C-alpha positions in Angstrom: -69.7 22.3 46.4 -72.9 21.9 44.6 -72.8 21.7 40.8 -76.6 21.8 40.4 -78.6 23.8 37.8 -79.9 26.3 40.3 -76.3 27.1 41.4 -75.2 27.6 37.8 -78.2 29.8 37.1 -77.4 31.9 40.1 -73.8 32.3 39.1 -74.8 33.3 35.5 -77.3 35.8 36.9 -74.7 37.5 39.1 -72.3 37.7 36.2 -74.4 40.5 34.9 -73.7 42.7 37.9 -74.2 43.1 41.6 -77.7 42.4 42.9 -79.8 43.7 45.7 -81.4 41.1 48.0 -85.1 41.4 49.1 -87.5 38.9 50.6 -90.1 37.1 48.6 -93.0 34.7 49.3 -92.1 31.3 50.6 -89.2 32.5 52.7 -86.8 32.8 49.7 -85.0 35.8 48.4 -85.5 38.0 45.3 -82.4 39.2 43.7 -82.7 42.2 41.4 -80.2 44.0 39.2 -80.0 47.7 38.4 -81.9 47.1 35.2 -84.9 45.6 37.0 -84.1 42.0 36.2 -85.1 39.6 39.0 -84.1 36.1 40.1 -85.6 34.1 42.9 -83.2 32.1 45.0 -83.5 30.0 48.2 -81.8 31.0 51.4 -80.1 27.7 51.5 -78.6 28.0 47.9 -77.4 31.5 48.6 -75.8 30.5 51.9 -74.0 27.7 50.1 -72.8 30.0 47.4 -71.4 32.4 50.1 -69.9 29.8 52.3 -68.1 28.1 49.3 -66.6 31.4 48.2 -68.5 31.7 45.0 -70.5 34.8 46.1 -70.2 37.6 48.7 -72.8 39.5 50.7 -72.4 43.0 52.1 -74.9 45.6 53.1 -77.7 43.8 51.2 -75.5 43.5 48.0 -74.8 40.1 46.5 -71.8 39.9 44.2 -69.6 37.2 42.6 -66.2 36.2 44.0 -63.3 35.6 41.5 -63.6 31.8 41.9 -67.1 31.9 40.4 -65.8 32.2 36.9 -63.7 29.1 37.2 -66.6 27.3 38.8 -68.8 28.2 35.7 -66.1 27.1 33.3 -65.9 23.7 34.9 -69.7 23.3 35.1 -70.1 24.0 31.4 -67.2 21.7 30.5 -68.8 18.8 32.6 -72.1 19.2 30.9 -70.6 19.3 27.4 -68.6 16.2 28.2 -71.7 14.4 29.4 -73.7 15.3 26.3 -70.9 14.2 24.0 -70.6 10.9 25.9 -74.3 10.3 25.4 -74.7 11.3 21.8 -71.2 11.2 20.2 -68.8 8.5 19.0 -65.8 9.0 21.2 -62.6 7.5 20.3 -59.0 7.7 21.7 -56.1 9.1 19.7 -52.5 9.4 20.7 -51.1 13.0 20.4 -48.0 14.8 21.5 -48.9 17.1 24.5 -46.1 19.3 25.8 -43.5 16.8 24.6 -45.3 13.8 26.1 -47.5 11.3 24.1 -50.9 11.1 25.8 -54.3 9.5 25.0 -57.0 12.1 24.2 -60.6 11.7 23.1 -62.2 13.1 20.0 -65.7 12.7 18.6 -65.4 11.0 15.2 -69.0 11.5 14.3 -68.4 15.2 14.3 -65.5 15.0 11.9 -65.8 14.9 8.0 -62.4 13.1 8.1 -64.4 9.9 9.1 -66.1 9.8 5.7 -62.9 10.8 3.8 -61.0 8.0 5.5 -63.2 5.5 3.7 -62.6 6.9 0.2 -60.5 4.7 -2.1 -58.4 5.6 -5.2 -59.0 3.7 -8.4 -55.9 1.6 -7.5 -57.6 0.6 -4.2 -55.3 2.7 -2.0 -56.8 5.1 0.5 -57.6 8.6 -0.8 -56.2 10.0 2.4 -52.9 8.3 3.4 -52.6 7.4 7.0 -50.0 10.2 7.7 -52.5 12.8 6.3 -55.4 11.4 8.3 -53.3 11.4 11.5 -52.2 15.0 10.8 -55.9 16.0 10.5 -56.8 14.3 13.8 -53.9 15.8 15.5 -54.9 19.3 14.4 -58.4 18.7 15.8 -56.9 17.5 19.1 -54.9 20.6 19.5 -57.8 22.8 18.3 -60.0 21.2 21.0 -57.5 21.3 23.7 -56.9 24.9 23.0 -60.5 25.7 23.8 -61.0 27.3 20.4 -64.2 25.8 19.1 -66.8 27.5 21.3 -65.2 30.9 21.0 -63.9 31.4 17.4 -66.5 31.6 14.7 -64.8 34.0 12.3 -62.3 32.9 9.6 -58.8 32.0 10.9 -57.0 33.8 8.2 -54.8 35.7 8.9 -53.0 34.2 11.9 -54.8 32.8 15.0 -52.4 34.8 17.3 -54.0 38.0 16.0 -56.5 37.6 18.7 -56.0 40.4 21.3 -54.6 39.2 24.6 -57.3 39.4 27.2 -60.1 39.3 24.7 -62.6 36.4 24.6 -61.0 33.5 22.9 -57.4 35.0 23.5 -54.6 33.8 25.6 -55.8 35.2 28.9 -57.1 32.9 31.5 -55.8 29.8 29.7 -54.0 26.9 31.4 -50.4 26.2 30.2 -51.7 23.1 28.2 -54.4 25.1 26.4 -52.0 27.9 25.6 -49.4 25.4 24.2 -52.2 23.8 22.2 -53.1 27.2 20.6 -49.4 27.8 19.7 -49.3 24.4 18.1 -52.3 25.3 15.9 -50.6 28.5 15.0 -47.5 26.7 13.9 -49.6 24.2 11.9 -51.3 27.0 10.1 -47.9 28.5 9.2 -46.7 25.2 8.0 -49.6 24.7 5.6 -49.5 28.3 4.4 -52.4 30.7 3.7 -53.5 28.9 0.5 -54.1 25.5 2.2 -54.6 26.1 5.9 -58.2 27.5 5.4 -59.6 24.3 4.0 -57.9 22.1 6.7 -59.3 24.3 9.5 -62.8 24.3 7.9 -63.0 20.5 7.6 -61.0 19.2 10.5 -61.8 21.8 13.2 -65.0 23.6 12.1 -66.6 20.4 10.9 -67.7 21.8 7.5 -68.6 19.5 4.7 -66.6 19.6 1.4 -69.6 20.9 -0.5 -70.0 23.8 2.0 -66.3 24.6 1.7 -66.6 24.7 -2.1 -69.6 26.8 -2.0 -68.2 29.3 0.4 -64.9 29.6 -1.4 -66.4 29.4 -4.9 -64.2 26.4 -5.8 -65.0 24.0 -8.5 -66.9 20.8 -7.6 -64.8 18.1 -6.0 -61.8 20.4 -5.7 -62.0 20.7 -1.9 -61.0 17.1 -1.2 -57.9 17.5 -3.4 -56.9 20.7 -1.6 -57.6 19.1 1.8 -55.4 16.1 0.9 -52.6 18.5 -0.2 -52.9 20.5 3.1 -52.9 17.5 5.3 -49.8 15.9 3.5 -48.0 19.2 4.1 -49.2 19.2 7.7 -47.9 15.6 8.2 -44.5 16.7 7.1 -44.7 19.5 9.6 -45.5 17.1 12.4 -43.1 14.4 11.3 -40.3 16.1 9.3 -38.2 13.8 7.1 -34.8 13.0 8.4 -32.1 15.3 6.9 -29.9 13.7 4.2 -26.2 14.0 5.0 -24.0 14.6 2.0 -20.7 12.8 1.8 -17.9 14.9 3.2 -15.7 16.2 0.4 -12.1 15.4 0.9 -9.4 17.7 -0.5 -6.3 16.2 -2.1 -3.3 17.3 -3.9 0.3 16.3 -4.8 3.0 16.9 -2.3 4.0 20.6 -2.2 0.6 21.8 -3.7 0.0 24.2 -1.0 1.5 27.6 -1.7 4.2 29.0 0.6 3.1 32.2 2.3 
């Protein structure tokens, strides 16, 4: 099946509604919608779209088949992947995916965590401990795997799960893996709490700089990095909870005959 730009343009045009087909100069076709919008397409391309099950043709009407939406999602994902590979700094991270440790790719150039990871305390120790840094990267991995970045632009407070089922950016039409990732982000937000989750999402997922976070939230200067560190430390405990401490079992004792007779 062709993944060319003309095919993608045709699919996007037909997303707007059924089109009527008419002839045009050069032996091609002119598709026009009810609002008068037109799109020129070759006979060969239209025939390929119909034979591959992306489009249908009946009584001069051209319309999309259900498989066209999946085709468009794949085409957009492939082009975004190619752009990131060319312009980004891809790196592999290990993350828990559906109970299995897998290697996933993130673009470190996009994440403000990359600069924070280089900050040092006066003692020489890292400003962001490794568990906190790993927690921020894991949040970004789940956020990306949940297909949230292109669709969500409003604040994530309150809960992410408040998105209506079936709406854009909701849980409809998601793979099991993407749905699980969204639930993982929801649990992470709950673990950090409403006071801390906002800054973690802004920096780790929405790629906002610390100064922008302070300006938007009207926080004092240099306070965002402290709030972020607190949030990510809390998140690291959520991802890797400490082992429970077992108290020594209390033994009861008494002299012979201490039990009362009933």
